[in-house]
N, C-alpha and C positions, 0 to 999 in steps of 0.2 A: 417355321410353323404356319400353317393357313387357318383361315376362319371359315367355317360353314354354317350355313342358315337352315335348321330344321323346322319344319318342313318349308316355310315359305321365306321367300326373298322380297320384304316390303321396305319401304323408304322410313325407316326408324327414326323416331324422335329421340332428342337428347335433353337430359336433366343437368343443370349447373348448379354446383353446390360448393359454398365456401368453407373451407376446412381450417381447423386450427392453423395447420402448416402449409397451407395454400389452397389451390383451387382445383375442384374434381369435376370431370365431364363422365356422365354415365349415360349408357345406352337405355332406353325406355321401352314400352311396350311390352312390358311382362304381364303375366296372368290373362292370357286372351281368352274371350269368349266368342265362339263363332256360331253362328245361325244362318240358315237359309229362309228369307222372308220375301215373298212376292216377286220370285224370279230372280234373286240376287244373293251373293253370298257377302256376309258382313262380320268383320272381326271387330270387337270393342276390347281395347286393352289399356293397361294404367298408363296415365300420364300423356294422352295423345291428342286431346282437344278436338276428338271427332272419331271417324270410323274408318276401317279399310274396305272397301268395296270391290268385288269381283262379279264378272258374270260366269267364270269359267275355273276358278280357285287356281289359275295360273297365273294370271295378269291382275295385280292390286294397285289401286289407287287411294291414297288418303284424302277423304273429304271431311271438311271441316264441318262441325254442327254448330249452330248458333244459339242453340236450346241453352237454358240455364242448367244443365246438367253437372254433377260434381265430377268433371273429367280429371281433377287433380286429386282425386281419392283414390284408393287402390283398389285392385282386384274386382273390376266390374264384372257384373254378372248380367246376363240377359235372357229372357226367355219368352217363347210365344204361348199366349193363351188366347184362343178364339182369334179376333181379327187384331189383336193387340200385342205390341212388344213391351214388356217389361224391363227395366233398368235399375240395377241398384250398384252402389259401390262402398267399399269399406271407410269408416271413420272411426278410430279407437275412441276418441274422447268427445264424441257428440252424437247426438241420434242421426241415424241413417234414413234418408227418405227414400222412396221409391218412386219411379217415373214410368208413365205409359204413353205410348203413341201408337197411331196406324200408319204412319208415315216417317221411318227413320232419318231421313235426310232434310226433311223440311217442317216435321212437327206438325202441330204444335204437341208439346209434351205436358202432360198433367200430372202434377206433382201430389203423391199420396204421402202424408207426412209420417216420418217414421217416429216411434217412440222408445227407442233404445239404440245405443251404439254396437255395432259387430264388426268382424273382421272377417274378410275373405268369404263373401257370401256364396251360397249356392242355392237359387230361388226353386221352390217346388211347385 
């Protein structure tokens, strides 16, 4: 049995979990959101502590982002509105904030305080 990556072959991150009967390693980068912004493609995915960046959608590199974004919350979603990229991610038991920037890799990111918890956002 082989493994196939559909559609992108990226350097996936891993999550390590302690279970009742041992240790579990799970591949992450689920729930990806892809956008094209200022000449580059970006993938925001769960649990990655950054973004995947590409010029051509064939070759991808993981870029760490040092902003205080909730990268360890799930199902990130991003949207372009005007000159800004807006980011949100899921947190079931706490209010979810939104963040915006004009420069994905270098920031700064401005926080827009959330007023309710949500799961698996889809920004309008």
